[in-house]
C-alpha positions as a LaTeX table, in Angstrom:
\begin{tabular}{lrrr}
\hline
Residue & $x$ (\AA) & $y$ (\AA) & $z$ (\AA) \\
\hline
Unk1 & 4.87 & 33.22 & 265.31 \\
Unk2 & 1.35 & 33.74 & 265.17 \\
Unk3 & 1.90 & 37.31 & 264.29 \\
Unk4 & 4.63 & 36.36 & 261.71 \\
Unk5 & 1.59 & 34.79 & 260.04 \\
Unk6 & $-0.83$ & 37.50 & 260.31 \\
Unk7 & 1.70 & 40.24 & 259.10 \\
Unk8 & 2.41 & 38.07 & 256.31 \\
Unk9 & $-1.12$ & 37.49 & 255.43 \\
Unk10 & $-1.63$ & 41.20 & 255.71 \\
Unk11 & 1.17 & 42.21 & 253.64 \\
Unk12 & $-0.07$ & 39.40 & 250.89 \\
Unk13 & $-3.40$ & 41.02 & 250.81 \\
Unk14 & $-2.17$ & 44.89 & 250.65 \\
Unk15 & $-0.08$ & 43.70 & 248.06 \\
Unk16 & $-2.73$ & 41.86 & 245.89 \\
Unk17 & $-5.26$ & 44.45 & 246.37 \\
Unk18 & $-3.34$ & 47.43 & 245.19 \\
Unk19 & $-2.27$ & 45.57 & 242.22 \\
Unk20 & $-5.82$ & 44.95 & 241.07 \\
Unk21 & $-6.36$ & 48.67 & 241.37 \\
Unk22 & $-5.40$ & 49.52 & 237.59 \\
Unk23 & $-7.84$ & 46.72 & 236.18 \\
Unk24 & $-10.78$ & 48.22 & 237.87 \\
Unk25 & $-10.21$ & 51.66 & 237.10 \\
Unk26 & $-11.00$ & 51.58 & 233.35 \\
Unk27 & $-13.81$ & 53.76 & 231.42 \\
Unk28 & $-16.81$ & 51.57 & 230.41 \\
Unk29 & $-17.50$ & 50.66 & 226.83 \\
Unk30 & $-20.71$ & 51.88 & 226.63 \\
Unk31 & $-19.50$ & 55.42 & 227.30 \\
Unk32 & $-17.52$ & 55.49 & 223.90 \\
Unk33 & $-18.83$ & 58.76 & 221.94 \\
Unk34 & $-19.85$ & 58.20 & 218.48 \\
Unk35 & $-16.56$ & 60.10 & 217.40 \\
Unk36 & $-14.23$ & 57.33 & 219.14 \\
Unk37 & $-16.40$ & 54.54 & 217.83 \\
Unk38 & $-15.92$ & 55.25 & 214.17 \\
Unk39 & $-12.48$ & 55.75 & 213.90 \\
Unk40 & $-11.07$ & 52.54 & 212.75 \\
Unk41 & $-11.89$ & 49.93 & 209.96 \\
Unk42 & $-12.17$ & 47.64 & 212.78 \\
Unk43 & $-14.59$ & 49.68 & 214.58 \\
Unk44 & $-16.80$ & 49.95 & 211.41 \\
Unk45 & $-16.74$ & 46.38 & 210.66 \\
Unk46 & $-17.80$ & 45.70 & 214.38 \\
Unk47 & $-20.55$ & 47.88 & 214.30 \\
Unk48 & $-22.17$ & 46.18 & 211.09 \\
Unk49 & $-22.07$ & 43.03 & 212.99 \\
Unk50 & $-23.49$ & 44.31 & 216.01 \\
Unk51 & $-26.30$ & 45.93 & 213.71 \\
Unk52 & $-27.12$ & 42.41 & 212.08 \\
Unk53 & $-26.36$ & 40.73 & 215.56 \\
Unk54 & $-29.42$ & 42.91 & 217.17 \\
Unk55 & $-31.81$ & 40.76 & 214.51 \\
Unk56 & $-30.91$ & 37.80 & 216.13 \\
Unk57 & $-31.97$ & 38.27 & 219.71 \\
Unk58 & $-34.59$ & 35.80 & 221.28 \\
Unk59 & $-36.57$ & 38.79 & 221.45 \\
Unk60 & $-36.63$ & 39.16 & 218.10 \\
Unk61 & $-35.92$ & 37.07 & 215.04 \\
Unk62 & $-34.66$ & 34.47 & 217.25 \\
Unk63 & $-37.63$ & 33.90 & 218.33 \\
Unk64 & $-40.62$ & 35.53 & 219.27 \\
Unk65 & $-41.08$ & 37.79 & 216.43 \\
Unk66 & $-41.70$ & 34.62 & 214.47 \\
Unk67 & $-43.56$ & 32.93 & 216.60 \\
Unk68 & $-46.43$ & 35.71 & 217.66 \\
Unk69 & $-48.13$ & 35.59 & 213.92 \\
Unk70 & $-48.38$ & 31.37 & 214.26 \\
Unk71 & $-49.69$ & 32.23 & 217.60 \\
Unk72 & $-52.38$ & 34.51 & 216.87 \\
Unk73 & $-53.38$ & 32.81 & 213.64 \\
Unk74 & $-54.40$ & 29.43 & 215.40 \\
Unk75 & $-51.41$ & 27.65 & 214.04 \\
Unk76 & $-49.94$ & 27.25 & 217.73 \\
Unk77 & $-51.87$ & 26.53 & 220.60 \\
Unk78 & $-50.74$ & 28.22 & 223.97 \\
Unk79 & $-51.04$ & 25.77 & 226.53 \\
Unk80 & $-48.53$ & 27.38 & 229.10 \\
Unk81 & $-48.68$ & 29.21 & 232.07 \\
Unk82 & $-47.78$ & 32.61 & 230.90 \\
Unk83 & $-50.34$ & 35.21 & 230.42 \\
Unk84 & $-48.52$ & 37.44 & 228.31 \\
Unk85 & $-48.13$ & 34.36 & 225.79 \\
Unk86 & $-51.89$ & 33.66 & 226.23 \\
Unk87 & $-52.97$ & 37.36 & 225.42 \\
Unk88 & $-51.22$ & 37.28 & 222.28 \\
Unk89 & $-52.89$ & 34.03 & 221.43 \\
Unk90 & $-56.31$ & 35.73 & 222.44 \\
Unk91 & $-55.65$ & 38.45 & 220.41 \\
Unk92 & $-56.19$ & 40.55 & 223.71 \\
Unk93 & $-52.92$ & 42.55 & 223.96 \\
Unk94 & $-52.61$ & 45.25 & 226.50 \\
Unk95 & $-50.03$ & 47.94 & 226.43 \\
Unk96 & $-48.40$ & 46.41 & 229.57 \\
Unk97 & $-47.43$ & 43.01 & 227.85 \\
Unk98 & $-44.24$ & 42.50 & 228.43 \\
Unk99 & $-43.22$ & 40.03 & 225.51 \\
Unk100 & $-44.51$ & 42.58 & 223.27 \\
Unk101 & $-42.59$ & 45.82 & 225.31 \\
Unk102 & $-39.41$ & 43.45 & 224.98 \\
Unk103 & $-39.72$ & 42.83 & 221.44 \\
Unk104 & $-40.50$ & 46.63 & 220.58 \\
Unk105 & $-37.42$ & 47.62 & 222.38 \\
Unk106 & $-35.10$ & 45.07 & 220.68 \\
Unk107 & $-36.40$ & 46.12 & 217.27 \\
Unk108 & $-35.56$ & 49.88 & 218.14 \\
Unk109 & $-32.31$ & 48.87 & 219.14 \\
Unk110 & $-31.47$ & 47.09 & 216.18 \\
Unk111 & $-32.72$ & 50.45 & 214.25 \\
Unk112 & $-30.57$ & 52.52 & 216.67 \\
Unk113 & $-27.33$ & 50.11 & 215.65 \\
Unk114 & $-28.29$ & 50.88 & 212.10 \\
Unk115 & $-28.53$ & 54.52 & 212.09 \\
Unk116 & $-25.49$ & 55.45 & 213.88 \\
Unk117 & $-23.61$ & 53.29 & 210.86 \\
Unk118 & $-25.83$ & 55.36 & 208.58 \\
Unk119 & $-24.64$ & 58.63 & 210.64 \\
Unk120 & $-21.10$ & 58.17 & 211.16 \\
Unk121 & $-19.56$ & 56.27 & 208.30 \\
Unk122 & $-19.71$ & 58.68 & 205.69 \\
Unk123 & $-17.45$ & 61.00 & 207.70 \\
Unk124 & $-14.83$ & 58.44 & 207.83 \\
Unk125 & $-12.10$ & 59.20 & 205.43 \\
Unk126 & $-9.66$ & 56.54 & 204.89 \\
Unk127 & $-8.57$ & 55.59 & 201.35 \\
Unk128 & $-7.11$ & 52.37 & 202.35 \\
Unk129 & $-10.62$ & 50.93 & 203.70 \\
Unk130 & $-12.24$ & 50.81 & 200.39 \\
Unk131 & $-15.29$ & 48.62 & 201.95 \\
Unk132 & $-16.80$ & 51.98 & 203.91 \\
Unk133 & $-19.17$ & 52.06 & 201.05 \\
Unk134 & $-19.92$ & 48.56 & 201.32 \\
Unk135 & $-20.46$ & 49.06 & 205.22 \\
Unk136 & $-22.83$ & 52.32 & 204.74 \\
Unk137 & $-24.89$ & 50.27 & 201.76 \\
Unk138 & $-25.42$ & 47.18 & 203.94 \\
Unk139 & $-26.25$ & 49.08 & 206.99 \\
Unk140 & $-29.84$ & 50.18 & 206.03 \\
Unk141 & $-30.99$ & 46.27 & 205.56 \\
Unk142 & $-31.22$ & 45.72 & 209.30 \\
Unk143 & $-33.20$ & 48.64 & 209.86 \\
Unk144 & $-35.58$ & 47.99 & 206.76 \\
Unk145 & $-35.87$ & 44.66 & 208.44 \\
Unk146 & $-36.67$ & 45.88 & 211.54 \\
Unk147 & $-38.90$ & 48.49 & 210.41 \\
Unk148 & $-40.80$ & 45.98 & 208.44 \\
Unk149 & $-41.56$ & 43.96 & 211.67 \\
Unk150 & $-42.51$ & 47.05 & 213.61 \\
Unk151 & $-44.76$ & 48.10 & 211.27 \\
Unk152 & $-46.55$ & 44.96 & 210.26 \\
Unk153 & $-46.84$ & 43.61 & 213.88 \\
Unk154 & $-46.87$ & 46.62 & 215.82 \\
Unk155 & $-49.29$ & 48.66 & 213.54 \\
\hline
\end{tabular}
């Protein structure tokens, strides 16, 4: 009886482990080339949404980029224990400040997303998709906002 239960457990384990291989053998989404990424209307619209989504990160316009000018200008007082925020409040920002590095990286991520749209959408030719020019014209806005904050805050 004991060997029957062990064999049943072994058989069930093999069935479930072999059935899961199909799900695990997929190509990751981060490896999609730009040729494949801009082949459909839905992909172009999703990339435009992604470009605007980069603006709302907490390391960008979601929190920090709006907080730092008030912190530097004295409108906010730093009373916490984070030395990176204290350095910003005292206007003693070093190159290794992780808060500034995260903001810088998020700004460039937004610029990269917008530049991918600007580069790849004009090559998309589908007469049924009349909004391609709309997506193309809307994509420089997140890039312009990002370049404005990059220039005004990072110098």
